Steps between C-alpha positions, in 0.01 A plus 500: 500500500719718716686815406849362486656524152789325331648723231702355217746651246333725263230639726288183490314434822334193644231520772645263754241451784469236774293216379511276795176628643153356400395819343758469235329190355209697376410482133466887491887526499491352152297795364706772335315796655530354859872444435553852391309632798722309723816654352657784696431840351870538410515186298165573337625833395821341359291250298284794359817680409676211337186402286409865411141456637296822519297525813174702473403661841158576367400134466299330775735204509805495697863504350551130561192432287616723230844342498331152470299608204815640329704186567250253365489704171876429445579269223779307668273239654286444208812469279774338716744482214576864575659401826852360550523120488586467871195724603273316261587164643473626856149628430404162351620322805297719735202461287537121519521519875154675492635862531694438820860357487711448813882534439798505740672789314401762262537342142648634183253698281303634796630854469327550171170376621519704821607814310194479282265418793403152364629303806517585870681326782432415867763379749415212712690284749613250223598746227296716266147458354472642146149603414370545142166687545194332378439781248824422318455122547189499306650693209804277430488310160504116551862356467620157406513368849135582587187300442328682220161393651572633841266763640765765506601444130137507383409814685823684377399429141122541523310787344423823676127409515586174692742657740270786574199260571722283734620799684144640535364161625768473788497882586129503523485822292597616148871478433683815425821526282765404531363144509817343640439678831146392499586139447716480812186423731390230249835340512504481870170322491585257226842410655315381822392129433234509780343815366516365147335170599234680695426728187471187283263332754277801489469492114147441368438150383515601120825673534642213700384236244644722216843518677511118559400436138778720359752340744398147401580567134850636575432845651468680164213568251424741232215735501269285302547216747475727800156631383384136434612381838306792677210454270502869406271560189622834423800515258677824441709512179776740448795536257686219695207258511258414779561689828366422839235710644564723800215361712525137489663233740837521307533865580411449849794259525716733307456792749601263784812406306387128494488506119732737300444595134796458265519680165346438257253244601577267801407482864740334741471391862812607698712215644439593852127505443491175302692324791223594742200435259646158408575395861184282503621294195841471659347351805300258288826388334661463843226235576555329177875477556489209735298289261730571210821432711350168615465402127858603421669320800337171403790424271866594496587722198867556588701512181823301457702801437436860638654837458486693829491881449737729670456827678453763223647780728851379440482510120308838520776654708772342276340657202483845685877467559551413132301785349733743698788408277597768238312451169177363664301831503124452528285799422193575728169436368633285214506123478820310603718456186471148362890493457534555864257225580683261280834586665352451844341168390831373382700623800284343764385196296118575534244502223428846356136491615611472867756760449248738339244441778739574778644799317150648460409445865842626621456815307139546635627484866792738426782242540689623188474858605807681637300572820475132580865520610397722810361357817253789545209367290378164369631277336846611615415468876346164461658162574572270210231250617237781495540539114324161432155605641552847347556349153197274534261764619616741222424216250169425660390864485579512131607806303860385445446165330198387293476142391230570250714716285761385229741743657441417875712787647262803538765759412545345146148626428473879393385707791163590355419127428575343839142386551508230768363170402277274712795270565476611873187298532680196334775529760259478793324201341826310466612579849167402643498175303849410626389564849187289444657204337841471670618642835853352469400203280583439137216576256500380137475788254233317313273491812582851584430620141158332513417657821592848369279426191206432713525820715194705476705818440679375188207587249488863634878536491500359147263771394703774667817369333345507161381865547829606650683351186270697273595818681872424505515387153641160578399139425253378761678270722364157616416509875637157572827595319526800732446272799755260390752776454419612852511164670803342316713793419434809720436325843811285471716808421368662814566199717149426572467166318718195457476317163534115452482240237523573124264587213349201337398468131208730551738778617399531864332201653808365684567830696422528862500803724543551881483815697840567672506571883589858407200525259262369761607750748480782263149400377391485865636862556797409720873541485701204375752350727865538402852407609603754750878410461691822434695592192855360507807425288505148389834553337771762504325712249152345478238682709164317536225752554225340721134580523572744792717723299373850430431580135678844499810341649524249227433751238763717649785252418396486125807701370756246626331154500442230250185292518556134564253224559134581555322226696372504847725796560674759291880452454692816442863466398727779633824419312823723491448596130156612568617700805787656306265604222269672742790669676630615159148656427531705825355284774664544834634177673344598832163552344529152333586355838200672663256369228622148524482496891139616480420157353748264665828511694806510275705182443873522578605487129266773406610718789861465398403589142312812612796608727747453213265709264475785765878552535613833359856485362498859367292800413480724211337844439300567192561854345284615210689643207433580133843420368872449555766742375835322470798728552842369505682810606474522876557879500203559262296268701569686823427841331165378391426352834586825694434796263156679532268482328620184332514296822133500540463292185671192656445257779751540780668265579543331150695189410870528415591599131180688449196698627136385528267747337210591733147408408292713272817690357452547134791474250486874389540621850796264568672588166456880552637513854788271430597697186500816706795353695660391170414141520342323206260191534541222234290214421630217266781717399299807391463826693159580635358840420223696682213651327527859386159577650478371841151629581305287241405223440512308826814278543473149395656187676872485524516197247320697235694820541825324503420303177388810313803701612726229369334400167201723457106440554389147423842339528520150623710415799872417438632158611859643569684459827465765784789752538651326797510166315639613173843405423498195739 
């Protein structure tokens, strides 16, 4: 990092160093202490002053280390709900990018994070790099868009004994508080797949077999099963039941972060570690794939009728536009209202399960947040075609949608009971089976269901589902029912699977499935091909947003568009009534033109409409006033307008036949000064009288004072004509 600084409003500062050199790629630049040491002294002093950190010169550690210890003790990272919504979403996007997010411009919500010393920035040749230090990354609570079994999520919620053991193992010495700073070295090692694979290969045979045995039964066991698998005769019983000893193979895996304990009585292999441990079994399945495929292709299973799935990105973006309408407020951290899902289902002609799935995933990636309408951060800076893989990978990670629950949206479950089910393992089993049985060919559901039932992992997952249901207090789901929901409902909604045929008398035998070209590319880790044709007006007021349109540009036209057809493209109707409504609400015509041109060139008819709407035929000036004094006598009116100190009570100039009373002028003051000139003020035919004691109590509003002067306290308003209309 260099010493050049970009200062923002409010005193916030971002370290903006040159990151084009090879030294900037070092992992040490993710550590909080190293980042603070790289800051110029002026900026470090500014951060110390803003956060009120006390520096003790007698300590043996330098000021950056003392600042780092003070920052990791702040509650804002451990409880992100304290942050503004834009800052919270930005921090989640940086965390999803691994702690380093590249953006072309500085996004909204960054000032708060920089001001509190939680995010730092570096300037490169292609924009800015926003860095969330590892110490903060490892304290974040898991959110709905993250895999709850990921290494980061498990370490963040692990007990202090576990995190201290992990930090000590990778540091090579006892870890000292704060543990978040000591864990930074462990995170750097665990994020390197080569170092992690080497560490796994060096495991003793007993620990390696134990890890493989746990991964084979779904990657999760309770303490009793763990001790049985490692053949540990010693059983320590506490208030919560049997506890694992601190000297066996299980603890050895725990201090390497290969097996993380979860309260109260479970041990889970992180997803990243399970992927490496199960690599041999995946290779065995690859060799088996050719044999299974040859069996499937012996016959043609193509159905007579088929329903080809559409790109889910178009519907997801149409829903994001629809929820920006007034009256569609969705609260953060709470499930999507069922009434809103029903309205969206009826509006777009999709079943409510599909709408609920895309709503949950869209909220998880931040598509419904106001920050999505800016091009500074994802998903606003993404093209429309990039939403499809983003939605799929968010579903695959889990955390937002859970097929094993009766209420599948994770946000519908109370925050303290959002224990993730083992349905993530079932997702991988279904996807593996689809790849094994049919690469582009139709597969009967009955054959696929039998293949799933024969999978060696099903008994272990069934046991995990049963125990999870007991903890969650729900009815234990049937494993094959969950796989059926994934294959026949979720994957078609995501555009991964085409469905054909119809259900027979048994309810399912006549259905056939086929991986779409989009699904095959996504499962292989690639980027699906798309139509590169630009967005255009297919009619005078019908704008078709193509796959290359930017998400933020489409969301920017939400105030003055109506949603049309949603098929291979998103049709936006920019009609004169919609434009007139937006202009009436305060939108500038030039702003509307610029937002539309960011998507596609204007049509001639729309250009004429905007030109007519931008014509100014007159101009008026708003003047604040507290009332109007109707005076028919021009001489009296002129006297009040010019005499001091009465003239200061009125707005000059005032309309003919009267005087505008200036703002914040109470009735007593007006009556007293006018009466001093011999002028009485009437209301509804009665003369207003000032209070005898003008010092107390404080004056009330003019309407109350006038009514009480006319008819006494508590009187109701008269319905008579005003003085200037009386007698007409």
